[in-house]
BALO-441465 format. One record per residue (C-alpha): residue number from 1; residue in one letter; x, y, z. Coordinates in steps of 0.1 Angstrom, whole numbers, m for minus. Layout:
BEGIN
{rec NUM; a; {X; Y; Z}} ...
END
This chain:
BEGIN
{rec 1; m; {582; m79; m261}} {rec 2; r; {570; m77; m225}} {rec 3; v; {588; m50; m244}} {rec 4; s; {606; m64; m266}} {rec 5; k; {586; m59; m233}} {rec 6; r; {595; m93; m230}} {rec 7; a; {564; m112; m229}} {rec 8; s; {561; m147; m219}} {rec 9; a; {550; m175; m242}} {rec 10; v; {515; m169; m256}} {rec 11; a; {485; m190; m269}} {rec 12; l; {466; m179; m299}} {rec 13; s; {438; m191; m319}} {rec 14; a; {440; m227; m332}} {rec 15; a; {440; m212; m366}} {rec 16; v; {474; m199; m361}} {rec 17; a; {500; m225; m356}} {rec 18; l; {534; m210; m348}} {rec 19; i; {554; m244; m341}} {rec 20; a; {587; m242; m360}} {rec 21; s; {613; m271; m362}} {rec 22; g; {644; m279; m383}} {rec 23; c; {665; m310; m384}} {rec 24; s; {700; m311; m391}} {rec 25; s; {719; m329; m418}} {rec 26; g; {746; m342; m392}} {rec 27; d; {731; m353; m359}} {rec 28; n; {765; m358; m342}} {rec 29; g; {779; m324; m351}} {rec 30; g; {795; m310; m320}} {rec 31; n; {770; m327; m296}} {rec 32; e; {788; m335; m263}} {rec 33; g; {778; m370; m254}} {rec 34; g; {765; m379; m289}} {rec 35; s; {733; m377; m308}} {rec 36; g; {703; m373; m285}} {rec 37; s; {723; m373; m255}} {rec 38; a; {706; m362; m223}} {rec 39; d; {738; m347; m210}} {rec 40; g; {742; m323; m241}} {rec 41; a; {745; m286; m240}} {rec 42; v; {734; m258; m261}} {rec 43; t; {742; m220; m263}} {rec 44; i; {715; m195; m271}} {rec 45; n; {719; m158; m280}} {rec 46; g; {706; m132; m255}} {rec 47; v; {709; m98; m243}} {rec 48; q; {718; m86; m207}} {rec 49; p; {687; m84; m187}} {rec 50; e; {676; m52; m175}} {rec 51; n; {670; m61; m138}} {rec 52; p; {679; m89; m116}} {rec 53; l; {656; m119; m125}} {rec 54; v; {625; m115; m102}} {rec 55; p; {596; m124; m122}} {rec 56; s; {572; m97; m112}} {rec 57; n; {597; m72; m117}} {rec 58; t; {607; m83; m152}} {rec 59; t; {592; m66; m181}} {rec 60; e; {617; m71; m210}} {rec 61; t; {627; m98; m234}} {rec 62; g; {663; m101; m223}} {rec 63; g; {655; m112; m187}} {rec 64; g; {621; m123; m196}} {rec 65; k; {630; m155; m217}} {rec 66; i; {652; m166; m189}} {rec 67; v; {626; m161; m163}} {rec 68; d; {602; m181; m186}} {rec 69; w; {627; m210; m184}} {rec 70; l; {634; m207; m146}} {rec 71; w; {597; m209; m137}} {rec 72; t; {566; m227; m144}} {rec 73; g; {531; m212; m137}} {rec 74; l; {498; m223; m130}} {rec 75; v; {490; m225; m165}} {rec 76; e; {511; m227; m198}} {rec 77; y; {506; m219; m234}} {rec 78; p; {509; m247; m258}} {rec 79; n; {533; m241; m288}} {rec 80; n; {508; m253; m313}} {rec 81; g; {486; m222; m306}} {rec 82; g; {462; m241; m283}} {rec 83; a; {441; m230; m254}} {rec 84; p; {460; m225; m221}} {rec 85; q; {466; m257; m203}} {rec 86; n; {471; m263; m166}} {rec 87; a; {507; m267; m154}} {rec 88; v; {513; m263; m118}} {rec 89; a; {476; m258; m115}} {rec 90; e; {455; m291; m109}} {rec 91; s; {424; m271; m114}} {rec 92; i; {409; m235; m118}} {rec 93; d; {373; m233; m109}} {rec 94; t; {347; m206; m110}} {rec 95; t; {309; m202; m115}} {rec 96; d; {309; m165; m119}} {rec 97; s; {343; m154; m132}} {rec 98; k; {346; m135; m99}} {rec 99; v; {356; m161; m73}} {rec 100; f; {384; m187; m85}} {rec 101; k; {391; m217; m66}} {rec 102; i; {427; m228; m76}} {rec 103; k; {441; m262; m66}} {rec 104; i; {478; m268; m73}} {rec 105; k; {496; m302; m81}} {rec 106; e; {511; m318; m49}} {rec 107; n; {548; m319; m42}} {rec 108; t; {563; m301; m72}} {rec 109; k; {593; m283; m60}} {rec 110; f; {617; m253; m62}} {rec 111; h; {652; m254; m73}} {rec 112; d; {663; m253; m36}} {rec 113; g; {643; m285; m27}} {rec 114; t; {613; m268; m9}} {rec 115; v; {579; m278; m20}} {rec 116; v; {558; m255; m40}} {rec 117; k; {524; m247; m19}} {rec 118; a; {496; m225; m23}} {rec 119; k; {511; m199; 0}} {rec 120; n; {541; m195; m24}} {rec 121; f; {516; m181; m51}} {rec 122; v; {496; m158; m26}} {rec 123; d; {527; m144; m10}} {rec 124; a; {543; m137; m43}} {rec 125; w; {512; m120; m56}} {rec 126; n; {510; m98; m24}} {rec 127; w; {546; m88; m26}} {rec 128; a; {544; m79; m64}} {rec 129; a; {512; m58; m57}} {rec 130; y; {525; m39; m26}} {rec 131; s; {537; m6; m42}} {rec 132; p; {565; 2; m16}} {rec 133; n; {582; m29; m31}} {rec 134; g; {584; m13; m66}} {rec 135; a; {574; m43; m87}} {rec 136; a; {573; m32; m122}} {rec 137; n; {545; m57; m131}} {rec 138; s; {524; m47; m101}} {rec 139; s; {494; m35; m123}} {rec 140; f; {489; m69; m134}} {rec 141; f; {473; m77; m100}} {rec 142; s; {447; m48; m99}} {rec 143; d; {418; m72; m109}} {rec 144; i; {420; m87; m74}} {rec 145; a; {399; m73; m46}} {rec 146; g; {418; m52; m22}} {rec 147; f; {444; m41; m46}} {rec 148; a; {438; m5; m39}} {rec 149; d; {445; m10; m3}} {rec 150; v; {481; m23; m10}} {rec 151; n; {490; m4; m40}} {rec 152; t; {491; 36; m40}} {rec 153; t; {507; 61; m67}} {rec 154; d; {527; 92; m63}} {rec 155; p; {503; 121; m67}} {rec 156; d; {525; 143; m84}} {rec 157; e; {549; 119; m99}} {rec 158; d; {585; 131; m92}} {rec 159; g; {572; 163; m72}} {rec 160; p; {575; 171; m34}} {rec 161; k; {545; 147; m24}} {rec 162; k; {551; 109; m20}} {rec 163; a; {528; 81; m25}} {rec 164; p; {509; 74; 6}} {rec 165; t; {515; 44; 27}} {rec 166; p; {492; 16; 16}} {rec 167; k; {463; 8; 41}} {rec 168; a; {474; m30; 40}} {rec 169; d; {502; m51; 29}} {rec 170; k; {480; m82; 15}} {rec 171; m; {452; m81; m9}} {rec 172; s; {417; m92; 7}} {rec 173; g; {410; m112; m24}} {rec 174; l; {438; m137; m18}} {rec 175; k; {430; m166; 7}} {rec 176; v; {451; m196; 15}} {rec 177; v; {427; m226; 21}} {rec 178; d; {455; m253; 27}} {rec 179; d; {489; m263; 13}} {rec 180; w; {473; m271; m21}} {rec 181; n; {444; m247; m24}} {rec 182; f; {438; m211; m26}} {rec 183; e; {409; m188; m35}} {rec 184; v; {411; m155; m56}} {rec 185; t; {384; m132; m55}} {rec 186; l; {383; m103; m79}} {rec 187; s; {368; m67; m78}} {rec 188; a; {345; m75; m107}} {rec 189; p; {338; m106; m131}} {rec 190; t; {370; m109; m154}} {rec 191; a; {365; m135; m179}} {rec 192; v; {402; m134; m191}} {rec 193; f; {417; m139; m156}} {rec 194; p; {426; m176; m160}} {rec 195; t; {443; m169; m192}} {rec 196; k; {466; m144; m175}} {rec 197; l; {479; m170; m152}} {rec 198; g; {509; m182; m172}} {rec 199; y; {525; m148; m175}} {rec 200; s; {556; m146; m153}} {rec 201; a; {541; m118; m129}} {rec 202; f; {520; m146; m117}} {rec 203; m; {548; m171; m108}} {rec 204; p; {553; m187; m72}} {rec 205; l; {582; m175; m52}} {rec 206; p; {601; m198; m26}} {rec 207; d; {603; m188; 11}} {rec 208; a; {638; m179; 5}} {rec 209; f; {628; m151; m15}} {rec 210; f; {613; m133; 17}} {rec 211; t; {645; m138; 37}} {rec 212; q; {666; m114; 15}} {rec 213; k; {666; m84; m8}} {rec 214; a; {648; m89; m42}} {rec 215; e; {678; m79; m61}} {rec 216; d; {701; m101; m42}} {rec 217; f; {675; m132; m50}} {rec 218; g; {673; m120; m86}} {rec 219; k; {711; m124; m91}} {rec 220; k; {709; m159; m79}} {rec 221; p; {672; m169; m85}} {rec 222; i; {654; m198; m74}} {rec 223; g; {626; m210; m96}} {rec 224; n; {603; m242; m100}} {rec 225; g; {609; m246; m138}} {rec 226; p; {627; m272; m158}} {rec 227; v; {661; m256; m155}} {rec 228; k; {677; m240; m126}} {rec 229; f; {702; m213; m123}} {rec 230; v; {740; m219; m121}} {rec 231; s; {757; m183; m128}} {rec 232; w; {754; m149; m143}} {rec 233; e; {785; m130; m155}} {rec 234; d; {772; m95; m165}} {rec 235; d; {772; m89; m203}} {rec 236; v; {788; m122; m210}} {rec 237; a; {765; m151; m202}} {rec 238; v; {739; m167; m180}} {rec 239; k; {743; m204; m174}} {rec 240; l; {713; m227; m166}} {rec 241; t; {712; m264; m159}} {rec 242; r; {685; m291; m159}} {rec 243; f; {664; m295; m126}} {rec 244; d; {664; m333; m123}} {rec 245; d; {634; m331; m96}} {rec 246; y; {611; m315; m121}} {rec 247; n; {581; m336; m125}} {rec 248; l; {558; m319; m149}} {rec 249; r; {554; m325; m186}} {rec 250; d; {581; m304; m200}} {rec 251; k; {612; m319; m185}} {rec 252; m; {645; m312; m203}} {rec 253; k; {658; m335; m230}} {rec 254; i; {694; m320; m226}} {rec 255; k; {713; m309; m195}} {rec 256; d; {730; m274; m198}} {rec 257; v; {718; m241; m214}} {rec 258; t; {742; m211; m217}} {rec 259; v; {726; m178; m227}} {rec 260; k; {754; m159; m244}} {rec 261; m; {751; m121; m242}} {rec 262; y; {756; m103; m276}} {rec 263; q; {760; m65; m285}} {rec 264; d; {758; m73; m322}} {rec 265; e; {735; m95; m339}} {rec 266; g; {762; m99; m368}} {rec 267; a; {786; m114; m345}} {rec 268; a; {759; m137; m333}} {rec 269; y; {751; m147; m367}} {rec 270; n; {788; m155; m375}} {rec 271; d; {789; m176; m343}} {rec 272; l; {759; m195; m356}} {rec 273; l; {772; m202; m390}} {rec 274; s; {808; m214; m374}} {rec 275; g; {791; m237; m350}} {rec 276; n; {797; m216; m318}} {rec 277; l; {763; m206; m313}} {rec 278; d; {732; m233; m314}} {rec 279; f; {702; m210; m317}} {rec 280; l; {698; m173; m330}} {rec 281; e; {663; m159; m325}} {rec 282; t; {667; m132; m351}} {rec 283; i; {686; m133; m382}} {rec 284; p; {702; m99; m388}} {rec 285; t; {687; m79; m416}} {rec 286; s; {719; m78; m435}} {rec 287; a; {715; m115; m441}} {rec 288; l; {678; m111; m452}} {rec 289; a; {688; m97; m486}} {rec 290; g; {686; m122; m514}} {rec 291; e; {675; m148; m488}} {rec 292; k; {710; m152; m482}} {rec 293; w; {703; m167; m446}} {rec 294; k; {683; m196; m462}} {rec 295; s; {713; m205; m484}} {rec 296; d; {736; m201; m455}} {rec 297; l; {716; m223; m431}} {rec 298; g; {696; m247; m455}} {rec 299; d; {670; m268; m436}} {rec 300; r; {684; m252; m403}} {rec 301; a; {665; m220; m412}} {rec 302; m; {635; m213; m393}} {rec 303; n; {606; m189; m405}} {rec 304; t; {575; m180; m385}} {rec 305; v; {553; m152; m375}} {rec 306; t; {546; m139; m340}} {rec 307; p; {523; m118; m321}} {rec 308; s; {546; m89; m318}} {rec 309; t; {547; m55; m333}} {rec 310; a; {573; m26; m336}} {rec 311; f; {563; 8; m325}} {rec 312; i; {579; 42; m321}} {rec 313; a; {569; 56; m286}} {rec 314; f; {569; 90; m276}} {rec 315; p; {582; 105; m241}} {rec 316; i; {549; 122; m235}} {rec 317; y; {563; 135; m202}} {rec 318; d; {583; 159; m225}} {rec 319; k; {564; 188; m233}} {rec 320; r; {576; 190; m269}} {rec 321; f; {558; 159; m277}} {rec 322; q; {524; 165; m258}} {rec 323; n; {505; 178; m288}} {rec 324; e; {485; 150; m304}} {rec 325; k; {485; 167; m338}} {rec 326; l; {525; 166; m337}} {rec 327; r; {523; 128; m330}} {rec 328; k; {499; 122; m357}} {rec 329; a; {519; 140; m382}} {rec 330; v; {550; 120; m374}} {rec 331; s; {530; 88; m380}} {rec 332; l; {513; 99; m413}} {rec 333; s; {548; 109; m426}} {rec 334; i; {562; 72; m425}} {rec 335; n; {559; 50; m454}} {rec 336; r; {555; 16; m437}} {rec 337; q; {554; m2; m469}} {rec 338; e; {587; 10; m480}} {rec 339; i; {604; 1; m449}} {rec 340; s; {591; m34; m451}} {rec 341; d; {602; m37; m486}} {rec 342; k; {636; m21; m486}} {rec 343; i; {648; m26; m452}} {rec 344; f; {631; m62; m443}} {rec 345; f; {627; m75; m477}} {rec 346; g; {591; m82; m472}} {rec 347; t; {596; m102; m440}} {rec 348; r; {578; m77; m418}} {rec 349; k; {542; m67; m425}} {rec 350; p; {534; m28; m424}} {rec 351; a; {512; m23; m392}} {rec 352; d; {478; m12; m396}} {rec 353; s; {463; m20; m363}} {rec 354; w; {470; m11; m325}} {rec 355; a; {469; m47; m313}} {rec 356; n; {486; m74; m335}} {rec 357; p; {460; m92; m355}} {rec 358; l; {470; m126; m344}} {rec 359; t; {457; m116; m309}} {rec 360; p; {423; m127; m299}} {rec 361; g; {399; m97; m296}} {rec 362; a; {422; m77; m317}} {rec 363; k; {406; m58; m349}} {rec 364; p; {426; m54; m379}} {rec 365; g; {429; m20; m396}} {rec 366; n; {419; 2; m368}} {rec 367; c; {451; 23; m369}} {rec 368; t; {438; 53; m389}} {rec 369; v; {471; 71; m385}} {rec 370; c; {492; 42; m399}} {rec 371; k; {486; 51; m436}} {rec 372; f; {510; 72; m454}} {rec 373; d; {497; 107; m461}} {rec 374; p; {525; 135; m462}} {rec 375; t; {500; 160; m474}} {rec 376; q; {478; 155; m442}} {rec 377; a; {511; 152; m421}} {rec 378; k; {522; 186; m431}} {rec 379; q; {490; 202; m425}} {rec 380; l; {488; 186; m389}} {rec 381; l; {523; 198; m383}} {rec 382; q; {516; 233; m392}} {rec 383; e; {484; 231; m369}} {rec 384; a; {506; 219; m340}} {rec 385; g; {526; 249; m343}} {rec 386; g; {556; 230; m361}} {rec 387; f; {585; 215; m341}} {rec 388; q; {616; 234; m332}} {rec 389; g; {651; 218; m330}} {rec 390; e; {663; 183; m335}} {rec 391; m; {642; 152; m332}} {rec 392; v; {662; 123; m323}} {rec 393; f; {651; 87; m326}} {rec 394; y; {666; 64; m302}} {rec 395; y; {671; 28; m305}} {rec 396; n; {693; m1; m289}} {rec 397; a; {723; m7; m310}} {rec 398; d; {728; m44; m299}} {rec 399; s; {701; m57; m323}} {rec 400; s; {693; m50; m359}} {rec 401; h; {674; m18; m357}} {rec 402; k; {697; 9; m370}} {rec 403; e; {687; 6; m407}} {rec 404; w; {648; 9; m401}} {rec 405; m; {650; 36; m375}} {rec 406; d; {675; 56; m398}} {rec 407; a; {647; 51; m425}} {rec 408; v; {620; 65; m402}} {rec 409; a; {643; 94; m392}} {rec 410; q; {650; 102; m428}} {rec 411; q; {611; 100; m438}} {rec 412; v; {602; 124; m411}} {rec 413; k; {629; 147; m423}} {rec 414; t; {619; 146; m461}} {rec 415; n; {583; 145; m455}} {rec 416; l; {578; 169; m427}} {rec 417; g; {611; 191; m429}} {rec 418; i; {620; 184; m394}} {rec 419; n; {657; 181; m386}} {rec 420; a; {656; 143; m376}} {rec 421; r; {682; 117; m372}} {rec 422; a; {684; 83; m355}} {rec 423; e; {710; 75; m327}} {rec 424; g; {717; 42; m311}} {rec 425; v; {723; 34; m273}} {rec 426; p; {749; 8; m271}} {rec 427; t; {729; m18; m251}} {rec 428; f; {693; m29; m247}} {rec 429; a; {698; m28; m208}} {rec 430; v; {710; 7; m207}} {rec 431; f; {684; 17; m234}} {rec 432; r; {655; 3; m210}} {rec 433; q; {671; 19; m179}} {rec 434; n; {667; 53; m197}} {rec 435; i; {633; 46; m207}} {rec 436; n; {623; 33; m171}} {rec 437; a; {639; 64; m156}} {rec 438; y; {619; 87; m179}} {rec 439; k; {651; 103; m194}} {rec 440; m; {642; 98; m231}} {rec 441; k; {647; 129; m251}} {rec 442; g; {631; 120; m284}} {rec 443; p; {608; 92; m299}} {rec 444; y; {623; 57; m293}} {rec 445; r; {621; 23; m306}} {rec 446; a; {596; 1; m288}} {rec 447; a; {580; m33; m294}} {rec 448; w; {552; m53; m278}} {rec 449; q; {554; m90; m273}} {rec 450; q; {523; m101; m257}} {rec 451; d; {521; m118; m223}} {rec 452; y; {489; m134; m226}} {rec 453; p; {465; m142; m254}} {rec 454; d; {438; m114; m253}} {rec 455; v; {435; m78; m265}} {rec 456; e; {435; m68; m231}} {rec 457; n; {470; m74; m229}} {rec 458; w; {476; m46; m257}} {rec 459; v; {455; m19; m239}} {rec 460; n; {460; m22; m201}} {rec 461; p; {499; m22; m200}} {rec 462; l; {504; 1; m226}} {rec 463; f; {478; 28; m226}} {rec 464; v; {460; 28; m191}} {rec 465; t; {473; 55; m168}} {rec 466; g; {500; 38; m147}} {rec 467; g; {503; 6; m170}} {rec 468; s; {533; m15; m163}} {rec 469; s; {546; m6; m198}} {rec 470; n; {531; 28; m204}} {rec 471; d; {567; 42; m205}} {rec 472; g; {558; 75; m221}} {rec 473; k; {533; 83; m194}} {rec 474; f; {502; 88; m216}} {rec 475; s; {472; 94; m197}} {rec 476; d; {437; 97; m211}} {rec 477; p; {405; 94; m187}} {rec 478; q; {382; 82; m213}} {rec 479; v; {408; 54; m222}} {rec 480; d; {409; 47; m186}} {rec 481; a; {371; 42; m181}} {rec 482; l; {365; 21; m212}} {rec 483; a; {394; m2; m204}} {rec 484; k; {381; m6; m169}} {rec 485; e; {346; m15; m182}} {rec 486; a; {363; m39; m205}} {rec 487; s; {384; m55; m181}} {rec 488; g; {353; m62; m157}} {rec 489; a; {330; m75; m186}} {rec 490; p; {313; m108; m179}} {rec 491; s; {321; m123; m212}} {rec 492; l; {353; m121; m234}} {rec 493; e; {328; m110; m264}} {rec 494; a; {317; m82; m242}} {rec 495; s; {351; m74; m232}} {rec 496; h; {365; m74; m266}} {rec 497; e; {338; m48; m279}} {rec 498; k; {347; m25; m249}} {rec 499; f; {383; m26; m256}} {rec 500; a; {378; m18; m292}} {rec 501; e; {360; 14; m280}} {rec 502; a; {392; 22; m259}} {rec 503; v; {414; 15; m289}} {rec 504; a; {392; 40; m309}} {rec 505; v; {403; 67; m285}} {rec 506; v; {437; 57; m285}} {rec 507; d; {439; 60; m323}} {rec 508; q; {429; 97; m320}} {rec 509; k; {455; 102; m293}} {rec 510; v; {485; 86; m308}} {rec 511; p; {506; 78; m278}} {rec 512; t; {528; 55; m298}} {rec 513; i; {531; 47; m336}} {rec 514; p; {526; 10; m350}} {rec 515; i; {551; 5; m377}} {rec 516; y; {553; m32; m385}} {rec 517; f; {542; m66; m374}} {rec 518; y; {570; m91; m367}} {rec 519; g; {580; m118; m390}} {rec 520; q; {607; m140; m374}} {rec 521; q; {636; m155; m392}} {rec 522; s; {657; m177; m370}} {rec 523; g; {684; m205; m372}} {rec 524; h; {699; m233; m354}} {rec 525; s; {731; m252; m354}} {rec 526; e; {739; m286; m369}} {rec 527; k; {741; m302; m335}} {rec 528; i; {705; m296; m329}} {rec 529; k; {681; m325; m344}} {rec 530; k; {648; m311; m333}} {rec 531; m; {635; m281; m317}} {rec 532; e; {603; m261; m315}} {rec 533; l; {597; m223; m307}} {rec 534; n; {570; m209; m284}} {rec 535; n; {543; m186; m298}} {rec 536; v; {565; m154; m292}} {rec 537; g; {595; m170; m312}} {rec 538; e; {616; m178; m282}} {rec 539; a; {634; m212; m282}} {rec 540; d; {614; m237; m262}} {rec 541; i; {643; m254; m246}} {rec 542; t; {625; m283; m233}} {rec 543; s; {618; m295; m268}} {rec 544; i; {655; m294; m281}} {rec 545; e; {672; m327; m291}} {rec 546; l; {706; m334; m302}} 
END
């Protein structure tokens, strides 16, 4: 969820295997070119991306899944839950977790035919980190030495002062050695750094990127992945086709992929049943009752779990939501088990921790405000001075969120006496634009779909001041200090313990409210013989056989 942030594919502990596949009863159904044809085509559901497709400026799932298909990074995260594996990287070596020597494979190509070289990574990372460029994922480079020299912040946010001009436009910690080697020096030892390198923020950019505006490039992106860009019609479809010069492991078995934009998951489900859609990532809640979706799809039904969590986020920049006792009261007034049972028919698990428990380093049960306690909730609301006026809970209406958001608002209304209701924003793209412009006027649906398999990814982007997905502008100096210590810890064990301390502070401040852990119900068409899902439940298009 990147927000439902998108997040790219993720590796988990080997104990949690998230591969899902299904075989159709009719291999030839609708398959252009016949069963198993390398010239076949599929249509997959999607939503309009928030921004043009630039990896370091894509922080949501609509654009994120497309970016993940168009690009291949230094490492990749296997579908079977194994440890990250080298992809474009030939080797990543370090003796101290501070200086990393990275060698890339020779003669892999971008979609424009140019060769991927070490400088394409270094130039891309420097561009993303340089704050005047406005890349939403710039904070992911904060581990690298010299980041503070290229990235400055607005001292009074939207006030009269402006962010000072950075001292430099390149990080001192990046060094191109030759065409196939570069060196990364971090500010402090960071054991998790190599794990991050499969996330889209770290993708290489071709030389052509730097000859044009980023938004123009993002409308006709040039990646280095197994598919290349063909066209994009807003709110209709993005079309991709196989990149025949791709020479890494995950080469496409089919030719064309269309990502069809839907404003309603019910319509997408009907298209799936009628054969006009080949993969639907999330079955609408209306089809979960009585396991209707299973009877509709048979062995084409896919059921898995993902390291993703649904939240209610607060616009803390709005003075009405700056009292942490109010936020705690709202959280304690929500009956998560009832939402799981009545809205999702048991397919979602009530959240009880701040980081999804499938994540390495995450501790289960550490959300003390995730329990249902209306008595304590009323007491805290009274101590907070109550809440005046209407509390509107916002969500994007182009996915199945209305039922559970209505339930949240009704529980707040019933258990706290607040005049609460839920309201849908027509599309995810508009919803995210409002969030990123800090224009939200009430609590809103959020979700986190991790970018890489470590608890750090559930703290730094979400709760550290200026984090890439800290959309409510939460800020706490104790959380910042503990997270900084954790990020610079010499071992993963030490890092995880320090992050647990940071999460304990988050639990007292309640910047957001965890609601449920995702279970995922998906389905594919009869024309698909075999496919796998990656570890965040998105289609692995390179695995599709017809």
